[in-house]
C-alpha positions in Angstrom: -73.0 69.8 97.9 -75.1 67.9 95.8 -75.5 64.1 96.5 -76.3 62.0 93.0 -78.0 58.4 93.8 -78.9 55.5 91.6 -82.0 54.0 93.5 -81.4 50.6 94.3 -84.5 49.3 92.2 -82.8 51.1 89.0 -79.6 49.1 90.0 -81.1 45.8 90.5 -83.3 46.3 87.1 -80.1 47.3 85.2 -77.2 45.6 87.1 -74.5 46.7 84.2 -75.4 50.7 84.5 -72.3 52.9 85.0 -72.2 56.6 84.8 -69.5 59.1 84.8 -70.2 62.9 86.5 -67.9 65.4 85.2 -68.2 68.5 87.4 -66.8 72.0 86.1 -67.1 74.9 88.9 -66.4 78.5 87.6 -67.1 77.7 84.2 -67.1 80.4 81.6 -69.6 80.3 79.0 -69.5 83.5 77.3 -65.8 83.1 75.8 -64.6 81.5 72.6 -63.8 77.6 72.9 -62.1 77.0 70.0 -61.4 72.9 70.9 -65.2 72.4 71.0 -65.7 74.2 67.6 -62.8 72.1 66.2 -64.3 68.9 67.8 -67.9 69.7 66.1 -66.4 70.5 62.6 -64.4 67.5 62.7 -67.1 65.2 63.6 -69.5 67.1 60.9 -66.4 66.6 58.0 -66.1 63.0 58.9 -69.6 62.2 58.7 -70.1 64.1 55.5 -66.9 62.1 53.5 -68.0 58.8 54.8 -65.4 58.1 57.1 -67.1 57.8 60.2 -71.1 57.6 61.0 -72.6 58.3 64.4 -73.9 55.1 66.1 -77.7 54.4 65.1 -80.3 52.0 66.3 -78.0 48.9 65.0 -75.3 49.8 67.0 -75.2 47.7 70.7 -74.8 50.9 72.4 -78.0 52.2 71.0 -79.8 48.8 71.0 -79.0 48.5 74.4 -81.0 51.7 75.6 -83.8 50.9 73.2 -84.3 47.8 75.3 -83.7 49.7 78.4 -86.8 52.2 77.5 -89.2 49.5 76.0 -88.7 47.9 79.6 -90.2 50.9 81.5 -93.0 51.4 78.6 -91.4 53.7 76.4 -91.1 53.5 72.8 -87.6 54.4 71.8 -88.5 54.9 68.1 -90.9 57.5 69.0 -89.3 59.0 72.3 -85.5 58.3 71.5 -82.5 58.1 73.8 -80.4 61.7 73.2 -77.5 60.2 71.5 -79.8 58.3 69.1 -81.9 61.5 68.1 -78.6 63.6 67.9 -76.7 61.0 65.7 -79.9 60.8 63.8 -80.1 64.9 63.0 -76.0 64.6 62.3 -76.6 61.8 59.6 -79.7 63.6 58.4 -78.7 67.1 58.5 -75.0 66.9 58.3 -74.6 69.5 61.2 -74.8 69.1 65.2 -76.7 72.1 66.6 -75.1 75.0 68.2 -76.4 75.8 71.7 -73.9 77.4 73.8 -70.0 76.0 74.6 -70.8 74.1 77.4 -73.6 72.1 75.6 -72.1 72.0 72.6 -68.9 70.0 74.2 -71.2 67.6 75.7 -73.0 67.0 72.4 -69.6 66.6 70.5 -68.3 63.9 73.3 -71.7 62.2 73.2 -71.9 61.5 69.5 -68.2 60.8 69.3 -68.5 58.0 71.6 -72.2 56.8 71.0 -73.0 57.7 74.7 -76.2 59.4 76.3 -74.7 62.8 77.8 -76.9 65.5 79.6 -76.1 68.2 82.2 -77.6 70.0 85.0 -76.6 73.8 86.1 -76.2 72.9 89.6 -77.1 76.2 90.9 -81.1 75.5 90.1 -80.9 72.3 91.1 -82.6 71.7 94.7 -81.4 69.4 97.2 -80.1 66.0 95.8 -80.3 64.5 92.6 -82.1 60.8 92.3 -82.0 58.5 89.1 -85.4 56.6 89.8 -88.3 55.2 89.1 -91.4 57.8 88.8 -94.2 57.1 90.9 -96.8 59.7 88.5 -96.9 62.5 90.8 -93.6 64.2 89.7 -93.6 67.4 87.3 -91.7 68.0 84.4 -90.9 71.1 82.6 -89.4 70.0 78.9 -86.5 72.1 78.0 -87.5 75.1 75.2 -91.1 74.9 76.8 -91.5 76.7 79.9 -95.2 77.0 79.8 -95.5 73.3 79.4 -95.9 70.7 82.4 -95.7 67.0 82.0 -96.5 64.1 84.3 -94.3 61.0 84.0 -95.9 57.9 84.1 -95.4 55.5 87.1 -92.3 53.2 86.5 -90.6 55.6 83.9 -86.9 56.2 84.8 -86.3 59.6 85.5 -83.7 62.0 87.0 -85.4 64.4 89.9 -84.4 66.6 92.6 -86.8 68.2 95.6 -88.4 70.2 92.9 -89.5 68.1 90.2 -88.2 65.9 87.1 -84.8 66.8 85.8 -84.9 64.3 83.1 -87.6 62.4 81.5 -87.0 58.7 80.0 -83.8 58.2 81.9 -81.9 60.7 79.2 -84.5 61.9 76.6 -85.1 65.2 77.4 -83.6 67.6 80.4 -85.8 70.0 82.1 -86.0 73.6 81.3 -85.3 74.8 84.7 -81.7 73.3 85.4 -80.9 73.8 81.6 -77.0 74.7 80.9 -77.0 78.4 79.6 -73.8 80.5 78.7 -73.9 81.9 82.3 -74.3 78.7 83.9 -71.2 78.6 86.4 -71.2 75.2 88.0 -72.4 72.3 86.3 -72.6 68.9 86.5 -72.4 66.7 82.9 -73.7 63.1 82.9 -72.2 60.3 80.4 -74.1 56.6 80.8 -74.3 53.4 79.5 -76.3 50.1 80.8 -73.5 48.2 78.9 -70.7 48.9 81.5 -69.1 45.6 81.2 -68.8 46.5 77.5 -68.5 50.1 77.6 -67.3 51.2 81.0 -64.0 52.0 79.2 -66.0 54.4 76.8 -67.7 56.3 79.5 -64.3 56.7 81.3 -62.6 58.2 78.3 -65.5 60.3 77.0 -65.4 61.6 80.4 -62.0 62.4 80.6 -62.2 63.5 77.2 -65.1 65.8 78.3 -62.9 67.2 81.2 -60.3 68.3 79.1 -62.3 70.2 77.0 -64.0 72.0 79.9 -60.7 72.5 81.7 -59.4 75.6 79.7 -62.7 77.4 80.6 -63.4 76.1 84.3 -61.8 76.9 87.6 -61.7 73.3 88.4 -63.0 70.0 87.2 -63.5 66.6 88.4 -64.9 63.2 87.8 -67.1 60.7 89.4 -68.3 57.4 88.7 -71.4 55.6 89.6 -72.8 52.0 89.3 -74.7 49.7 91.8 -72.0 48.9 93.7 -71.2 53.1 94.3 -74.6 54.1 94.1 -73.9 58.1 95.5 -71.5 60.6 94.6 -71.1 63.9 96.0 -70.6 66.9 93.6 -69.8 70.5 94.9 -70.5 73.9 93.6 
């Protein structure tokens, strides 16, 4: 069992934080995921024809993350929230990246709903996961850069386990160690907002959509919620 905890200091600074944790056990990432393929194709088609566009920084959902980033010293125009960067890529190139079925699935849900999303391979997580302010001593190896070691600055909001940082700048970039691959069998996916009063229903809807897309390719799925009044949730392998 792994606990996911929202630190009191983060909850106090961002009292409208609301997260959904979607867990998938027995995930099968080396088989076709036609529903995910269809979801990606639909977003790309609608973007191309102009009937829908991904949320950008003028959208309140993204603007709120820019404000949050600035509060802990991160320039969101240079280091963007994940959903902002992904939406900009879709708008510019007309296509979303294809990584592997599990990652492609949460990317599609993230962009569709304008919510940051990420995921961790629970088999690679050590101890519990905390969402907290960095103290400057932590180490982080970015996704896709296994030879790189970074050190978040004091006061940056990060996801951590007992080994190191799992995500920098709250939701900008995940770590290489806990990345989700085709062989990741036990995964926790995260969807989040700092506007729970306004967008909590979107998080709930997106989490259910994600769970539905995962379900045909997993032995079991579950959805948990996290906010300052419920600052911890237990997820199981």
